[in-house]
N, C-alpha and C positions, 0 to 999 in steps of 0.2 A: 571472371572472376575480379576483377577490378571495377567494371561496368556494375556489378553485382554491389560492390562494396561500396561505390559512392550511391546508388540506388539507396542502401540504405542507410547511409546518414545522411543522405538530403531528407530521407524519411521522418528519421530522428531530429532533425533539428526543424522543421514544421511542426513536428508536434511540440517540440519544446515552446517554441513561439505561441502558438494555438494556446497551451497549457497558459505559458505567461500572460498571454492576453485576457484570457478566459478569468484568470484568477484579478486581475487587476480590474477588469470592466464587468465582470459575469457575459456568462452567453451570448442573452441578445440583445448586447450593445456592442459586441464585437462585432467587428467588419472584417471582410477577406483583405480590405485593402491594408488594415491596420496590421495583420499576420503575415501579409507578404512583406511588408516592411522591417517588419522585428526581424522576420526569418531570411532576409536578402535573397528570396528567390524568386522565379518567374511566376507568372500563374499557371504557363503550363503545369511545371513543375510540381504546384500544388497541388493542381485539379487531375494529374497522375496519379499521385498518392490518394487524396485524399477529394471524391467527386465533390463535396459539400459543406459547410460549415458544421452541418450534422453528423457526418462521418468525424470530422475533426475531434468533435465531444463523445462519438464514440470510442474513438483512440486513445482519448484521455482517459476515459473510465476503464479501458483495458489495461491501459498500459499501469494503472495503480493499484491492478491486484497484484503484489509483489512478494516473494519473499527475499529481493536480494539482499547480500550482507550477512543474512541469517548462517551461520555452520550448522553442520550436523551436530548432535549432543547425543550423548547417551542415554537422556531424559527428552521423550519429544515433548513431553511438556513444556521442557526448556525451551525448546524447539519454538512451540505455538508462543510463551511468555516472548519469548527474544521476537518473532515476528511481529508482534501488538509494540511493543517496546520503541523495536526501533522506528518503525512507524510513526508514533509518536514524535519521536526528535527529528524525524527525518519532515515530517508535513511541515512547520512552519518555515520550513528550509529548502522546500521544492517547490516550484509552482506546479508541476506534474500531479503531486499529490494534493495540494490544497485546492487546485483547480477543482480535481473531479470530485472531493469533498462537498464543493458548493456548487456543483452541478447536479450534483446526487441529493441535495437536499432542497434545492430549489423545486417547488410543486410543477413548474410549466417546464421546464427543464425534464425533470423526472418521467413526467407524461408524455415529453416524446421520445427519451433514449432509453428510457429504465436505468436500471442503478446497477452499479457492480456488486452490491450487497450480496445476493444469492451466490458469487462467486465467492464472494470472503466469508460468509457461512459456510460452503462446503469445504473451504482449506481450513478453517477453523476443527470443523466437524471428522475430518480427513485425519487432523493431526490428534485429536482425541480417539479415532480408532485405532489407531496405531498405539497409543498410551495405553491403552486397556487392553489390547493381546499382550502387550509388555508386565502387564499388571500394574500400571501406574495410576490409572485411574479407579474407581469404585464401581462394584460391578452392575448396581443398579442405572449408572449415569447415561443417560439419552443423548446421544453423541451429537445428534440434528440438534435439539432442544437447547443443548448447552452452546456449540457454536454458534447457534444465533441470536442468543443474550450475549454473548462476548463481542458481535459483532454491532450489536443493539447498542449496549450499553457504552462502550468504547466510542460510537460517535454521539450519543446521547453528553459524554463528558464532553465530547470536545465543543459539542452544540452550546451547550449552559455555559461552561466555564465562562465563555466567550460574551457571555450577557451579564457574568457577575461583578461586583463592586470586586475590587483588588484585581491583585495579579497571580494567577496560578501556572504554574509549571505543568505543561501537558504530559512529561514522559513521569513526573512526581504523581500525577493525576491518574496515570494510566496505571503504573506499577501498585497505587493503592487500590485500586478495584480490580487488577488481576488478583492480589493476594486474598482479599473479599471472592474473590469468586471460585479460584482454584482452591480455597481451603474447602470448598462443597462437595469435591470431586474427586482429589486428589489421596490416594492412600495416606495414611499416616506414617508412614515409612518413604516416602516419597515427597511429600511437603517442604519439610525440614529442609531438603538436598535443594530445592528450586533458588536459584539467583533472580529474585524482582523488586528491582530495584530503581530509579532514575539514573543511578552512575555507571549499572551494567547500560541502558541507553546508549547513553554516553559513549563509553567504550564500545560498543558495537558499530555506534557510526564511526569514530575513529579507525576501526579495524576494516572498514568498508573499502576501500583503496587497496589494501595487499588481500582482499578476500577476492575482489575482481582479478589482480595481476595472478592467483593461483588458480583462477577459475579460466582464464584467457591460457595459461601455460597447460590444463590438462584438458582445452578443450579440441575433440577432435581435429583433423587438419581441412581444412575449408568451412568448418562451422562459425556460422555468424547468427547475430542476432541477442 
């Protein structure tokens, strides 16, 4: 078990080092030597977990699809909003997330590795399906279409605001986006109950250590990852 835990930690260290380097220099300009120096592991250890630089990029993309820090809520639409708000708050602070976005919007990298957009779209559609089953979403809503639009517009907000003059707060911009989008699909009784704000994004981020501790306590003995 101790050996397995060491291997998990080593893999995490390597992936975080790769993400930080990709985020700083881009995929093409990053070298394995730079990742090794940052991770402080042997070349053998790196290639054991990731046989190529491309596998590292795929690992970063996969790790970025996450609902970590999102607590269960009585409203599934609130969980959807929390996922997107928390991602907006974490992205500028966590190289794993910003590197994944950088890889996903780069045309050459996208051709090589694809993107995590289908996984994100399905995650959103899953929230919407559960929300509809609970009566939170209007009956005519197409969950797959709306899920795809949420992911597409979220990404667009991030990319476009980076190129606009002035300073834009990503959680605030995403909160605005979600208020506009969810107003079109949430039932009238549910919409006023949703908390969609930049302040909630910050609260969710601050709550993450407590959430991780609770999940660690409740995890089955011997579980990892």
